[in-house]
Every structure is written in structure tokens, then in C-alpha cells.
N, C-alpha and C positions, 0 to 999 in steps of 0.2 A: 728538099722539095716535097717529099711525102708528107712531112709534118704540115707544111703550108696547105697542101691539098686536103689533108684531114680537117684543118681548121676551117677552110672555105666550105667544105662539105657540111660540117656541123652547123655553120651559120646558115647555109641554104635550107637545111632541114628545119632549123628553128624558125626561120621566116615562113616557110611553107605551112608549118603546122599551126602557127600562132597568128598569121596575118588575118586582118578583118575580111579580106577577100575570100580566103578559104572558109572562114566561119560563115559567111553569108550564103554559102552553097546549100546549107540546110534550112529550108523555109519553115520548118516546124520545130526549130530549136526553142528552148525555153525563153520567155520574154527577157529582154535586156533590163536589168535592174536599174539602169541609169535613165531609162525613159519609159513613158507610159504608152501602151498600145492606143493608137489614134484612129479616128474615123477616116476611111479612105473610100473614094477620093475626097479631098477638101471640098467644102460646099458652103453655101449661104442660103438664107430663106428657108431654114429647116423648122420643123415642129418638134417640141420637146416637152415632156411631162414626167412627173414622178409617179410610178405605178406602185401604190402602197400595198397592193395585193402580193407583189413579188419582191418588193424592197429594192427596185431598180429604177434608174432614170432611163426613159425610152426616148430615142431620137428617130425621126422619120423624114425621108425624102430631102427635098431642097434642090438647088441648082449646083451641079458639079463645076468646079473650076477648070478641070482638064481631064478628059475631053469634055467640052462644054455641053451641058444638057441637063434635063430634069431627071430626078432619081425617085425610086420608090423602095429603097432598101430600109431595113429596120435594124437599129443598133441599141445596145443596152450598156449602161455604165454600172459596173459592179464595185466601184470604189478603188479598183486597181488599174482599170483600163476599159476601153471600149471593145465590145465584141459584136460582130455581126450575127444576126439570127437568120434562119431560113424558113419563114412561115410558108405554109401551103398556099395561102391566099394573101394578097396585098392590094392596097389601093393603087390606082394607076399613078405613074410618075407625075409629080407636081411640086410647086413651090407656093409660097404665100398662104399656106394652110395653118391651122392652129389645132391644138388638141389639149385636153385636160383630163385629169383623173376624176371619174364620177364615183364618189364614195358610196352612193346609194346602190349602184349596180356592181361596184367593185371592178370596173373596167375603164380603160382609157377611151375617151370619145374623140374622134377626129372628124372635122367638118370642112368640106369644100377645098378651096385653093384654086390655083391657076394651072391648068393642064396643057398638054401639047396642042389641043384643039380649042382652047379657050377656057372661060371660067367654069368652075364646078360647084355643085351644091349637094354632093353625096355625103352620107353619114356612115362612118365605120366605127367599130369597136375593137379593142385589143384586149385579149384575155390572158396575156402573158405568154401565149404560144402561137396564136393565130389571129389574123384579121377577119372580121365578118362584116359584110355590107348590110346595113339595115335599110328598110324601105318605109320610112314614116309617112303618115297620111299628109303631113304638112311639113314643108322645109323652107328656110330662108332662100331667097333667090340666088342664083349663081352669081358670084362676085369676082371681080378682077383683083381688087385690093384686099389686104388682110383685115378681116374683122378681128375683134378682140374677144377672148373667151376666158372664163374663170368659173370654178365650181363654187357655188354659194352654199356653204355648209349650214347656214341658218335656215335655208328652205329646202335643202337637199336637191337642188336643181343646178344645171349648167346655165350660165348666162352668156349670151352672145350680143355684142354691140357693134354697130357701124359696118365698115367695109366700103367697097366701091362697086357700083354697077357700070356695065359698059354704056357708053354714050350712044343713044339711038341715032344721032345725027351722022356720026362717022366713027369708024374704028380708030381713026387717028386723033379724034377729039379727046379732050380731058375726060377721064371717067367721072362719074357722079357719086360723090361721097354719100353715105347713108347715116341716119341717126335712129334707126329702128333697134328696138331691144327684143330679143327672142330668148325663150327659156326652153331647155330640154329636160323632160321628165322621165327619161329612160325609154319612152315609146315613140314620142313625136315632139316636134318643135311647136311652140305656142307663141304667137306674136303678142307682146305686151303693149300697153298704151300709157306709159308714164310721161311725166315732164322730162324732156330729153336734153342732153348736151348737144351742142352744135354738131352737124354731120362731120364725120371724119373716118379715116382708116389708119391702120398701123399704130394705134394707140397701145400703151402698155397697161395691162389689167391683171389683178390678182386679188385673191380673198385675204383680208386682214383678220386673222383669227382673234387678235387682241381686241378689236372693236366689233367683230361680227358683221362686217360690211365688206363689200367689194370695192376696191380702190382702182380708179382709172386716171392715167396721166398722159397728157400730150396727144400726139398724132398729127396727121396732115389733113387739111381741109380742101376747099374747092380748087385751089391751085397748088402746084408743087412747092411753092414758097410760103404757103399759108400754114405755118406750124403753130401748134398750141402749147401753152405752158400752164394750162389749168388743171385743177384736181377735182375729181368728182367721186362721190360715193353712192353705192347702190344698197338699199336696205331691204331688198326683197320685193319691193313694190314701186319704188320711185328713186329717181336720181336727185342728188343734192350737190350743188357746187360748193366746195370748201374755199375759204379765204385765208390761207395760211400766211403768216408774217413773212416767211421766206419760201421761195419756190425755185426748183431747178430751171435752167434756161429751156426755152422751147425746143422740142425735139420730136422725132418720129423713129420708129424701129428700134427702140431702146429695150434693154433687158430689164426684167422686173421679177422679183420673187419675194415671198414672205419668209423671213428668217425667224423660225420658231425659237431659236436659241436666244435671240435678243428681243423677240416679240415686236419686231418692226418690219415694215416693208422696205426693201432695198431696190433702188433704181440705179441703173448704170449704163454708160455708153450711149450710142444712138447717133442719129443724123441731125445736126443742128442747122442744116440748110447751107446752100452755096458751098458744097463740098467740105463742110465743117464736120469732121469726124470727132465726136466727143468721147472723152475718156474719163469723165468724172463719175463719182459714186455718191448717192444721196440716200438718206434714210427717212422714213415717215413714221411718226409716233402716234398718229391719229389726230394730231393737231397742227403740226408744222413739219417742214422739211429741213434737214440738217445735212450740210455737205460733210462727207467723210474725207479727212486728209490722208489719203492712201496713195500708193504708187503701184505700178505694174498691173493695173486692172484691164478689163476689156476695153476695146476702142472701136469707135465707128458703129455703123448700123449693122443689121443682120446678126444680132446677138441672141442666141437661144439660151434659156435658163430654166432651171427647176430646183426646188429645194429638196435635197436628199435627206428625208427624215430619218433614215436608217443610220446615217453618219453625221447628221446635224450640221450640214453645210450646204451652201448653194453651189450648184454645178453650172458653169457657163461655157458654152461652146461658141467660139468667135473666129470667123474667117473673113479677112478683108475682101470686099467685093472687087473683082477685076472684070475688064471687058473680055469677051470670048477670045480675043486675039492676044491678050496679054499672058505672060507666064503665070502659072497658078500660084496663088498666095498660100503660105502655110497656114494651117488651122491651129487653134490654141484651145486647150481645155484649162479653165481656171477655177479655183475653189475659193469660196468666201466663208470665213468664220470669224468675222470682225476685221479681217484684212485679206487682201488678195494673194493667192499663191498660184503662179503660173507653172504648169507641169510641162516638162520637156516631152514633146510628142514623138511617137514612133508611128509608122504606118501599120495598121492592124490588119493581118490577113487571117481569114477564116479557113480552118482546115476541115477535112472530112470528119475528124473526130470531135468537132465542135470546140476546138481550142484556138487560142490566138497565138501568133508568133510575131516577134517584133523586128522591124526594120528601121534603122535610125531615120529621123526626119531628114528630108532632102532626097530620099530614095523613093521613087514612085512605086505604087502597087501596079505592076504591069501584068498580073495574072500569072505568067510563067516566071516572073521574077526578073529583076534587072536593076542596075544602078547607074547613076549619071557620072560621067567622067568630067574632067575640068573643061573639056570643049563641048559639054552638054550632049555627047553621044551616049547611046545606051549599050551596056555590056551585059549579056545574060549571065545569071548567077552560075549556070552550068559551065560556061566558058571560064569563069573565074576559078571554079573548082577544078576544072581540067588543068589550068595553069599550075595550081598547087600540086596536083597529082603528078604532073610531068616533072616538076621540080623535085619531088620526093623520089620519083623513079630515077632521075639522073643522079641523085645523091647515092642511091642504093647501088647503081651500076658502078659508080666510082669506087665505092667501098669493096665491091666484089673484085674489081680489077686489082685493087691494092692487095687484097688477101691472096689472090692467085699468084701475083708476081712476087710477094714478100712472105 
């Protein structure tokens, strides 16, 4: 009987010390090597740009899946995972904003978006540590829909095109797409007067270093079903429509980045209309589009992307959009270097020491910690740790009783 008791005790101690529940009690443990610290909470309609001054990809704001609402947090990708930063100042919570790295000022520039009280037209810069609001003499009008932005290295200016203005007839009426082109010179916004593409919002736009031109594809026009499949280039003073032999299907809210390793523009995912979530990948060589036969890439709209020059790969952040009453969808970080590689995500928690700790995906970041059981109820990590400690205590008492009696 004593031998059986000893075996059971040893098994209980082994379970208590090695069980995942006990390990989860430490929120600041070293990151789990099997997963990558992820942005928390999952979100869509974020802004993302590569900050060449710090060698990090920066992600800002968006709409949280759960609890549903707009965000104004700042995250950076360091090649190993996402880490939340704590700047002293931040733009207000928003979605449908855009930002790019301005090489002339060595800062990331963020413009506008949709806030809790309506459209915004403020301009902010990120210096790697803090956000600063600027007050230019002239700014584009506040917009509901996403304008498109890119840094034009040939002119040293940021280019902004399109977006949507509120309909003056009614807040419930369709917004009015724009076809205006603005440039940012580091001090103020300047309205340009080129030959313009048709009015649109949520188009994909990036600077093509191989051709020295800004490339824009797709977007949505006057009605939500009016999607574009056209390709336009900006040469610093005018827009020119390209006529490639092959083009991707029409779409809006697609991901797009210039891949310096292959010297091509890469377009992926997006909304193809009528709830058609696209998951294809295309490349632009300056003359035509070529579909890449790849698997496991980003899917659907609300894909944020930036080229990580430090690691020579495209970083894409993708969260399927859900209604505010639906369960939150998991977010995905994917890397492109000629093919897609999806990274297993962990929820990333920011500690007071500025480090990240990992919680396997499926476990929500609830501040004080917690994980979901099979019936979707929440158990605090402290309670789980207590269970492990009680099990160890029981094992020790059993051993003491055995020693005293034997």
C-alpha cells in the first residue's frame, strides 16, 4: 500500500510541476519558442509602416475584435515577435488611417482616419519613441474612407490620393469618393492638380523603387460594389494609367508592398466584393502583373503590410473581420520572401520591464491573465497556479506522514 501511495504521490508532483496550467501562472516567463508574440487584442483596419530609422515595422490602432472598439496603441515588429510600446503621446483611437515612412525627415507620418466622433484630418509623426501632432497650414479634408499613401523617393515627398468625404445630404447616405492628390513636404500638405484616376478609396499604393514611380491598384468607387482593377503610376507630377496584359481581379482593402529582394511590387488578399475574400498573390514588374502560385497567404480584406528592409521580407498582419457580436477571430502574422510563411501566434503581453511574454493563441489577454476552458469560461492564472501549489502541498504532506509512520 505504501509503495502505491508513493507512486501516486510522485505522479501528482510530476503533473503539478510540469502541467501547462502551472506554467501559465508566470505572466513574464520567457517567450514560448513554438509561437510568436502577437498583437493583442486582434484587430483590423490598422496602419502599418517600416521605420527605417529604427529598423522596425510599426503598427498603430485599428478596430479591436473583442472587446469591440477603436484602438490607439503602438506596436513594433522586431523579427521575433510583436511588442507593445508605451509612448507618452499618441493619436486618438481610430481606424481607416494610413501611415508611411518619410525618409526626408526620418520619421513615420500618420494622417487622418475615422475616430469615435467622425472623420479626422490630423497629422502625426513617430520618431521611434513618441508621437507628435503637427499643425500644418493646409491639410486634406477629414475623410471617412481610407485614402492611399506612399513615400515618393524620387521627389522626397509623401503622396496621398483619394479617400471618402461624408455625404452632406445625410450621414446614412453613401460617402463621396475623392480623386484629389496631395503631397507632404515635411511641413504642410500641398494640393496637386494632375490628370487623375477615377475617384476611389481603399486602393493599394506603394513606391516601386525599380521604376522610380508610385504604383496604385484597385479600390472602391461611388458604390460599394464599384470595385476597380486598374493600375496607375505617379511620376512625381502626373498620374498615368497602365495597360498591362494581365491584371489581378478587382478588389479593395488589399495588402501591397515593394519587395526589394525581388525588385517587384507584391499585391495580395483583399475584398473582391459580395463577401468574396480573396487570398491570391500577384507581383508587378513595372510592365505587367503575374500571379504567384503560392499557398497559405493572407486572406480577405483588412490586411496591413510593410517591407522589413532589415530582414528583407514583407511582414503582413491579417485579421478576418467579424461583427461586434461575433467571437473574435484570431490574427495572423505572415512573412513573404518569395513564398508565404504563416507564424503561429501568441498573445503578446507588455511587462513593466519592457519585455514580452507569450501566451498560446486562443488564450485572451485579459490584463490580469486568464485562459478559456472548453465551455468558454475564464479561469484566472492565479487560480490555476493555486491548484498546482495545492497539489504539491498535498504530495508533501503525504510524504511527511509516510516518513513519520515508517
